[in-house]
C-alpha positions in Angstrom: -86.7 -87.2 -75.1 -85.8 -84.7 -72.3 -87.4 -85.3 -68.9 -89.9 -82.8 -67.5 -88.5 -80.4 -65.0 -89.9 -79.0 -61.7 -89.0 -75.3 -61.1 -89.3 -73.5 -57.8 -89.2 -69.8 -58.4 -89.0 -66.9 -56.0 -91.3 -64.1 -57.2 -90.6 -60.5 -56.1 -93.0 -57.6 -56.4 -96.3 -59.3 -55.6 -98.6 -57.3 -53.2 -102.0 -58.9 -53.5 -104.0 -61.9 -54.7 -104.4 -60.3 -58.1 -100.6 -60.2 -58.5 -100.5 -64.0 -57.9 -103.1 -64.5 -60.6 -101.1 -62.4 -63.1 -97.9 -64.3 -62.4 -99.7 -67.6 -62.8 -101.1 -66.6 -66.1 -97.7 -65.4 -67.3 -96.0 -68.6 -66.4 -98.7 -70.8 -68.0 -98.3 -68.8 -71.2 -94.7 -70.0 -71.7 -94.4 -72.6 -74.4 -93.6 -76.0 -72.8 -95.0 -75.1 -69.4 -97.5 -77.8 -68.3 -98.6 -76.4 -65.0 -97.8 -73.3 -63.0 -99.1 -72.4 -59.6 -98.6 -69.4 -57.3 -100.0 -70.0 -53.8 -100.5 -67.2 -51.3 -98.7 -64.1 -52.8 -97.2 -63.5 -49.3 -95.1 -66.7 -49.7 -93.6 -65.2 -52.9 -93.0 -68.5 -54.6 -94.2 -70.3 -57.7 -94.1 -74.0 -58.6 -93.7 -74.9 -62.3 -93.7 -78.2 -64.2 -92.4 -77.8 -67.7 -90.8 -79.7 -70.5 -87.0 -80.2 -70.3 -86.5 -77.6 -73.1 -87.9 -74.8 -71.0 -85.2 -72.5 -69.6 -84.9 -70.4 -66.5 -84.6 -67.3 -68.7 -87.9 -68.0 -70.5 -89.8 -68.2 -67.2 -88.1 -65.1 -65.9 -88.8 -63.1 -69.1 -92.5 -64.0 -68.9 -92.8 -62.9 -65.3 -90.8 -59.7 -66.0 -93.2 -58.9 -68.9 -96.1 -59.2 -66.3 -94.3 -56.6 -64.1 -92.6 -58.8 -61.5 -89.3 -60.5 -61.0 -88.6 -64.3 -60.9 -85.5 -66.0 -59.5 -85.0 -69.7 -59.9 -84.4 -71.3 -56.5 -84.4 -74.9 -57.6 -84.7 -76.9 -60.8 -84.8 -80.7 -60.8 -86.1 -83.6 -62.8 -89.8 -84.1 -62.1 -89.3 -87.6 -60.6 -87.0 -86.0 -58.0 -83.3 -86.2 -57.3 -81.8 -89.2 -59.0 -79.6 -91.5 -56.9 -76.0 -91.5 -58.0 -74.6 -94.7 -59.6 -71.7 -96.1 -57.7 -68.3 -95.9 -59.4 -65.7 -98.6 -59.4 -62.7 -97.8 -57.4 -62.6 -94.0 -57.1 -65.1 -91.7 -55.5 -68.2 -90.0 -56.9 -67.4 -86.8 -54.9 -64.4 -85.7 -52.9 -64.4 -82.8 -50.4 -61.2 -80.9 -49.8 -61.6 -79.9 -46.1 -63.4 -81.5 -43.2 -65.5 -78.8 -41.6 -69.2 -78.0 -41.7 -69.5 -77.4 -45.5 -67.6 -80.6 -46.2 -69.8 -82.7 -43.8 -73.0 -81.2 -45.1 -71.9 -82.1 -48.6 -70.7 -85.6 -47.7 -73.9 -86.5 -45.8 -76.1 -85.2 -48.7 -74.0 -87.1 -51.2 -74.1 -90.3 -49.2 -77.9 -90.1 -48.9 -78.0 -89.9 -52.7 -76.0 -93.1 -52.9 -72.7 -91.6 -53.8 -69.3 -92.9 -52.7 -67.7 -90.0 -50.8 -64.2 -89.0 -49.6 -63.4 -86.3 -47.1 -59.8 -85.2 -47.3 -58.5 -83.4 -44.2 -54.9 -82.7 -43.1 -55.7 -81.0 -39.8 -58.3 -81.5 -37.0 -61.7 -82.7 -38.2 -64.6 -80.4 -37.6 -63.4 -77.1 -39.1 -63.5 -73.7 -37.5 -66.8 -73.6 -35.7 -66.5 -76.6 -33.3 -62.7 -76.3 -32.8 -61.7 -72.6 -32.7 -64.8 -70.6 -33.5 -68.5 -70.7 -32.4 -68.4 -73.4 -29.8 -65.4 -72.3 -27.8 -66.1 -68.6 -28.0 -69.8 -68.9 -27.0 -68.9 -71.2 -24.2 -66.5 -68.7 -22.7 -68.9 -65.8 -23.4 -71.6 -67.5 -21.5 -69.3 -68.3 -18.6 -68.3 -64.6 -18.4 -71.9 -63.5 -18.6 -73.0 -65.9 -15.8 -70.1 -64.9 -13.5 -70.6 -61.2 -14.2 -74.4 -61.1 -13.6 -74.1 -63.4 -10.6 -71.7 -61.0 -8.9 -73.3 -57.7 -9.9 -76.9 -56.7 -10.3 -76.0 -53.3 -11.5 -73.2 -51.3 -13.0 -72.7 -49.5 -9.7 -71.5 -52.7 -8.1 -68.5 -52.8 -10.4 -66.8 -50.1 -8.5 -66.8 -52.1 -5.3 -64.5 -54.9 -6.4 -63.1 -56.3 -9.7 -65.2 -58.8 -11.7 -64.9 -62.5 -10.9 -62.2 -64.5 -12.7 -61.7 -68.2 -12.9 -60.1 -68.3 -16.4 -58.2 -71.6 -16.3 -61.2 -73.6 -15.1 -63.6 -72.3 -17.8 -60.9 -72.8 -20.5 -60.7 -76.4 -19.3 -64.5 -76.8 -19.5 -64.4 -75.3 -23.0 -61.8 -77.7 -24.2 -63.8 -80.6 -22.8 -67.0 -79.5 -24.6 -65.1 -79.0 -27.9 -63.6 -82.5 -27.7 -67.0 -84.0 -26.9 -68.8 -82.2 -29.8 -66.1 -83.0 -32.2 -66.4 -86.7 -31.3 -70.3 -86.7 -31.3 -71.0 -84.5 -34.3 -68.1 -85.3 -36.6 -66.1 -88.5 -35.9 -69.1 -90.6 -34.9 -71.2 -89.2 -37.8 -68.6 -90.7 -40.2 -69.2 -94.1 -38.7 -72.9 -93.9 -39.5 -72.2 -93.6 -43.2 -70.2 -96.5 -44.6 -70.0 -94.9 -48.0 -68.0 -91.9 -46.6 -64.3 -92.3 -46.2 -61.9 -90.0 -44.3 -58.6 -89.6 -46.0 -55.9 -88.0 -43.8 -53.5 -85.8 -45.7 -53.0 -82.6 -47.7 -54.8 -82.4 -51.0 -53.5 -80.9 -54.1 -55.5 -80.2 -57.3 -53.4 -81.1 -60.3 -55.8 -80.2 -63.1 -59.2 -81.4 -64.4 -60.6 -83.8 -61.8 -57.2 -85.0 -60.5 -56.4 -84.8 -56.8 -53.2 -85.9 -55.2 -53.1 -86.6 -51.5 -49.7 -87.3 -50.0 -48.4 -88.8 -53.2 -51.5 -90.8 -54.2 -53.6 -89.6 -57.1 -57.4 -89.8 -57.2 -59.9 -89.0 -60.0 -63.3 -88.3 -58.3 -66.4 -87.6 -60.4 -66.8 -84.2 -58.7 -64.7 -82.2 -56.3 -66.0 -79.9 -53.5 -63.5 -77.4 -52.2 -64.4 -76.5 -48.5 -61.1 -75.3 -47.1 -62.6 -72.7 -44.7 -60.9 -69.5 -43.6 -58.3 -68.1 -41.3 -57.9 -64.9 -39.2 -56.6 -61.9 -41.2 -54.7 -58.8 -40.0 -54.2 -55.6 -41.9 -50.7 -54.4 -42.9 -50.1 -52.1 -40.0 -46.5 -50.9 -39.7 -44.7 -52.9 -37.0 -47.6 -55.4 -36.4 -45.9 -58.4 -37.9 -42.7 -57.8 -36.0 -44.4 -57.2 -32.7 -46.6 -60.3 -33.0 -50.2 -60.4 -31.7 -53.0 -62.7 -30.7 -55.7 -63.7 -33.1 -59.1 -65.1 -32.1 -57.8 -68.6 -32.0 -55.0 -67.7 -29.7 -57.2 -65.6 -27.4 -59.5 -68.6 -26.7 -56.7 -70.6 -25.3 -54.6 -68.2 -23.3 -52.9 -70.0 -20.4 -53.5 -66.9 -18.2 -55.3 -63.6 -18.4 -53.4 -60.5 -19.1 -53.8 -57.4 -16.9 -54.7 -55.3 -19.9 -55.6 -55.9 -23.6 -56.0 -53.8 -26.7 -58.5 -55.2 -29.3 -58.1 -53.9 -32.8 -61.4 -54.4 -34.7 -65.0 -53.4 -33.6 -66.9 -56.1 -35.6 -68.5 -59.2 -34.3 -65.4 -61.0 -33.1 -63.8 -57.9 -31.5 -67.1 -57.1 -29.7 -67.6 -60.6 -28.4 -64.1 -61.2 -27.2 -63.5 -57.6 -25.9 -66.5 -57.8 -23.6 -65.6 -61.4 -22.6 -62.2 -60.4 -21.4 -63.5 -57.2 -19.7 -65.9 -59.4 -17.7 -63.0 -61.5 -16.5 -61.3 -58.4 -15.1 -59.0 -57.4 -18.0 -58.7 -53.7 -18.7 -59.8 -53.6 -22.3 -59.4 -50.9 -25.0 -61.3 -51.5 -28.2 -60.0 -49.7 -31.2 -62.0 -49.3 -34.4 -60.8 -47.4 -37.5 -64.4 -46.8 -38.8 -66.5 -44.1 -37.1 -68.6 -46.6 -35.1 -68.5 -50.2 -33.8 -70.7 -52.8 -35.4 -70.5 -50.7 -38.6 -72.7 -53.1 -40.6 -75.6 -52.6 -38.2 -78.1 -49.8 -37.8 -76.5 -46.7 -36.2 -78.9 -46.7 -33.3 -77.9 -50.2 -32.5 -74.2 -49.3 -32.7 -74.7 -46.3 -30.4 -76.7 -48.3 -27.8 -74.1 -51.1 -27.7 -71.3 -48.6 -27.4 -72.9 -47.1 -24.3 -73.2 -50.5 -22.8 -69.5 -51.3 -23.3 -68.5 -48.0 -21.9 -70.7 -48.5 -18.9 -68.8 -51.8 -18.3 -65.6 -49.8 -18.3 -64.4 -50.8 -21.7 -62.4 -48.0 -23.4 -64.0 -47.7 -26.8 -62.1 -45.7 -29.4 -63.7 -45.2 -32.9 -62.5 -43.4 -36.0 -58.8 -44.0 -35.1 -56.0 -44.2 -37.6 -53.5 -46.8 -36.4 -50.0 -45.6 -37.4 -47.7 -48.1 -35.8 -47.4 -50.9 -33.3 -44.3 -51.7 -31.2 -43.6 -54.2 -28.5 -41.2 -54.2 -25.5 -40.8 -57.0 -23.1 -43.6 -55.7 -20.8 -46.1 -54.1 -23.2 -47.5 -53.3 -26.6 -47.5 -49.7 -27.8 -50.1 -48.8 -30.4 -49.7 -45.3 -31.9 -53.0 -43.9 -33.2 -54.2 -40.6 -34.5 -57.6 -39.5 -33.3 -59.3 -36.3 -34.3 -55.9 -34.9 -35.4 -54.3 -35.8 -32.1 -51.6 -38.5 -31.7 -51.9 -40.9 -28.8 -50.0 -44.0 -27.6 -52.1 -46.8 -26.2 -50.4 -49.4 -24.1 -51.4 -52.9 -22.9 -49.9 -56.2 -21.9 -51.5 -58.0 -24.8 -52.8 -57.2 -28.3 -55.7 -59.0 -30.0 -56.4 -58.4 -33.7 -60.0 -59.1 -34.9 -60.2 -57.5 -38.3 -61.9 -60.3 -40.1 -61.0 -63.6 -41.9 -59.8 -64.6 -45.3 -60.5 -67.7 -47.4 -57.9 -70.6 -47.3 -57.3 -70.8 -51.0 -53.6 -70.8 -51.5 -51.1 -73.5 -52.1 -53.1 -76.5 -53.3 -53.5 -76.0 -57.0 -56.7 -74.0 -57.6 -55.2 -72.1 -60.5 -53.9 -75.4 -62.1 -57.5 -76.7 -61.9 -58.9 -73.7 -63.6 -60.5 -72.2 -60.5 -60.6 -68.4 -60.3 -60.2 -66.3 -57.2 -61.7 -62.9 -56.2 -59.9 -59.8 -54.8 -59.7 -61.2 -51.3 -58.7 -64.7 -52.3 -62.2 -66.1 -52.2 -63.2 -68.8 -54.8 -65.5 -67.4 -57.4 -68.7 -69.5 -58.0 -71.9 -69.2 -59.8 -75.4 -69.2 -58.2 -75.2 -73.0 -58.2 -71.8 -72.9 -56.4 -69.9 -74.2 -59.4 -66.5 -72.8 -60.2 -65.1 -72.2 -63.7 -64.1 -75.8 -63.7 -67.4 -77.6 -64.3 -66.3 -80.6 -62.1 -65.3 -78.4 -59.1 -67.8 -76.8 -56.7 -67.0 -74.8 -53.6 -68.8 -74.0 -50.3 -68.3 -72.4 -46.9 -65.9 -69.7 -45.9 -63.6 -70.3 -48.9 -66.2 -68.6 -51.1 -66.1 -65.5 -48.9 -68.7 -63.6 -46.8 -70.9 -64.4 -45.0 -68.7 -66.8 -43.0 -71.3 -68.5 -40.8 -71.4 -72.2 -40.0 -75.0 -72.5 -40.8 -74.4 -71.0 -44.2 -71.5 -73.3 -44.8 -73.6 -76.4 -44.0 -76.4 -75.2 -46.2 -74.0 -74.5 -49.0 -72.3 -77.8 -48.7 -75.6 -79.7 -49.1 -76.7 -77.6 -52.0 -73.4 -77.9 -53.8 -73.4 -81.7 -53.4 -76.9 -82.0 -54.7 -76.1 -79.8 -57.7 -72.8 -81.6 -58.4 -74.2 -85.1 -58.4 -77.8 -84.7 -59.7 -77.7 -81.5 -61.8 -80.6 -80.3 -59.6 -79.8 -76.6 -60.3 -80.6 -75.4 -56.8 -79.8 -71.8 -56.3 -77.6 -70.4 -53.4 -80.0 -68.0 -51.8 -79.1 -65.7 -48.9 -82.0 -63.3 -49.3 -83.3 -63.8 -45.7 -80.2 -64.5 -43.7 -80.1 -63.7 -40.0 -76.9 -62.9 -38.2 -76.1 -62.7 -34.5 -73.4 -61.1 -32.4 -73.2 -62.7 -29.0 -72.4 -59.6 -27.1 -74.5 -58.8 -24.0 -77.1 -57.6 -24.9 -77.1 -59.7 -28.1 -77.2 -58.0 -31.5 -79.3 -59.7 -34.2 -80.4 -58.6 -37.7 -82.1 -59.9 -40.8 -82.9 -58.2 -44.1 -82.2 -54.6 -45.1 -81.0 -51.7 -42.9 -82.8 -48.4 -43.4 -79.9 -47.1 -45.4 -79.8 -50.2 -47.7 -83.5 -50.0 -48.3 -83.3 -46.3 -49.3 -80.3 -47.0 -51.5 -82.3 -49.6 -53.3 -84.9 -47.0 -54.2 -87.6 -48.4 -52.0 -90.2 -46.2 -50.4 -89.8 -47.2 -46.8 -90.4 -46.2 -43.2 -88.8 -47.2 -40.0 -89.8 -47.6 -36.3 -87.7 -47.8 -33.2 -88.9 -49.3 -29.9 -86.7 -48.9 -26.8 -86.8 -52.0 -24.6 -88.2 -50.0 -21.8 -91.6 -50.5 -23.5 -91.2 -54.3 -23.6 -92.7 -56.0 -20.5 -90.2 -58.9 -20.6 -87.3 -56.5 -20.4 -89.0 -54.6 -17.6 -89.6 -57.8 -15.6 -86.0 -58.9 -16.1 -84.8 -55.5 -14.9 -82.8 -55.2 -18.2 -84.1 -52.6 -20.5 -80.8 -52.0 -22.2 -81.5 -52.2 -26.0 -84.0 -51.5 -28.7 -85.8 -53.0 -31.7 -85.8 -51.3 -35.1 -88.0 -52.4 -38.0 -87.9 -51.3 -41.6 -90.9 -51.8 -43.8 -92.1 -50.8 -47.3 -94.5 -47.9 -47.2 -98.0 -48.8 -48.6 -97.7 -52.6 -48.7 -96.3 -52.6 -45.1 -94.1 -55.6 -46.1 -91.3 -56.1 -43.5 -87.9 -55.5 -45.1 -85.5 -55.5 -42.1 -85.5 -56.2 -38.4 -82.7 -55.2 -36.0 -82.6 -56.2 -32.4 -80.4 -55.3 -29.5 -81.6 -57.3 -26.5 -80.7 -60.1 -24.1 -82.4 -62.7 -26.2 -82.0 -61.1 -29.7 -80.7 -64.3 -31.3 -84.0 -66.0 -30.5 -86.2 -63.0 -31.3 -84.8 -62.6 -34.8 -86.2 -66.0 -36.1 -89.8 -64.7 -36.3 -88.5 -61.7 -38.4 -86.5 -64.1 -40.6 -89.6 -66.1 -41.5 -91.6 -62.9 -42.0 -89.1 -61.5 -44.5 -88.6 -64.9 -46.2 -92.3 -65.3 -46.8 -93.0 -61.6 -47.6 -95.2 -61.0 -44.5 -96.2 -57.5 -43.4 -96.1 -55.7 -40.1 -99.9 -56.2 -40.0 -99.3 -60.0 -40.1 -96.9 -59.7 -37.1 -99.4 -57.6 -35.1 -102.2 -60.0 -35.9 -100.2 -63.0 -34.6 -100.4 -64.2 -31.0 -97.2 -63.4 -29.0 -97.0 -64.9 -25.5 -96.9 -62.3 -22.8 -93.6 -61.7 -21.0 -91.5 -63.0 -23.9 -88.9 -60.9 -25.6 -90.3 -61.7 -29.0 -93.5 -59.8 -28.0 -91.2 -56.8 -28.7 -91.5 -57.4 -32.4 -95.2 -57.0 -32.2 -94.8 -53.8 -30.1 -92.3 -52.5 -32.6 -94.7 -53.2 -35.5 -97.4 -51.3 -33.6 -95.1 -48.4 -33.2 -95.6 -47.5 -36.9 -99.2 -46.4 -36.1 -99.5 -46.1 -32.3 -97.7 -44.7 -29.2 -97.0 -48.0 -27.4 -96.4 -46.0 -24.2 -100.2 -45.3 -24.2 -101.2 -49.0 -24.6 -102.2 -51.4 -21.9 -100.0 -54.5 -21.6 -103.1 -56.6 -22.2 -104.7 -54.6 -25.0 -102.2 -54.4 -27.8 
């Protein structure tokens, strides 16, 4: 007899308590459903207990008939996740890679009682702690502190060049990286006796077979978590000239006098501003019509003005025709508005994205398919076409964030070992660019919402109306909200502010739990905090905030 199942469903389309009752009735009407409950409609979730024969499709069909949409977020045996029986000799699960996705998976598997192996040929810890988030944000913060300590306004920049103590901050960065790698990765392994670290290069040889430096293993399940690497476009002359990627840039032995950065996305913006604040003459080149092209145009324009005010030469809409290098400088030939120009600099940094590390270790032999950019193709449970192989992290493509990788690794391990059926859900995913001011977003942009056929409205609040920004003497930025007309449900939040990465968390929860701008306005926000700006932005839909008292909003 099949065991009962517990389903967690995300319900879309509910706008009132009556909707919640209709969905509950629809689910309870499915043959085999024992109980179904929808709580507050704003939460947008339903809990269902049903016989093992009940399928996701049957539940979704019943909800669709009632006029709503159901997506399975989790499905597990009613008694909860089973603990994995220990195997004799080999491993229950083996991760290929030793970064955040692999560690998330290994810890989850170990907690389920599994015998786990992490296979890593390079430095433990993956991209984030070694060559990504930790080192870059450490240097960014150092540049910010030095910059603002020296100059209280942009006018001060003309008096003397920005401060520079590059070698010292690089040394401090390396010390922090080593400490975090030891504390958060190496020592973590020691806390889990059923996790083994195998040093060497793994090769998939078909089925569940893995060969590591000549020794063959047959784990019960395999998780591929091989991460990503910097990618450069096929620009004529680039390969021959050579260039810096983001990894190289974070460990330069000395600062160049001048630098051309190709790429106006997150990495290019962060590193371009970082080097400019250490006194490097920076030219930022973007082939698209604006920097931060994935963000709202108002955000892009405001950040562009900030960078130009800091004497960064920002060039957008450029066609890069060729790159050459002499002993003293790089020459980048571009066409801009029909006019050809030659840009020169001592160094060249390419920040045009990353690609999955998926070549050369037997994925095809194991029956694992790849996408157009080399990413591993997985289903919504992170399983590949080989039912015994799962994948998580950067190797499955965008979004390549460390917190997404860790979440995906845990989810994949649970699904692989227990058949829980949890769904990889990125519906309310925040992202942050650590420029100054920071850029943070969650949910839909105005254009995306309109393209989805939603009836929406948007509000924009310049930071000059936010008391925290006024008190800090830094009103550079704005907050833009996108909501559904009528229901007032928040669909997207986009923030350019000094503390945007912190502010965006309230909006993330609001979008995840289907809250409205009325809910935000009705929630206490401490005075003289940047997050109060979200409340003010929500008020902007119906009021002129310039006419409101700071104490009567």
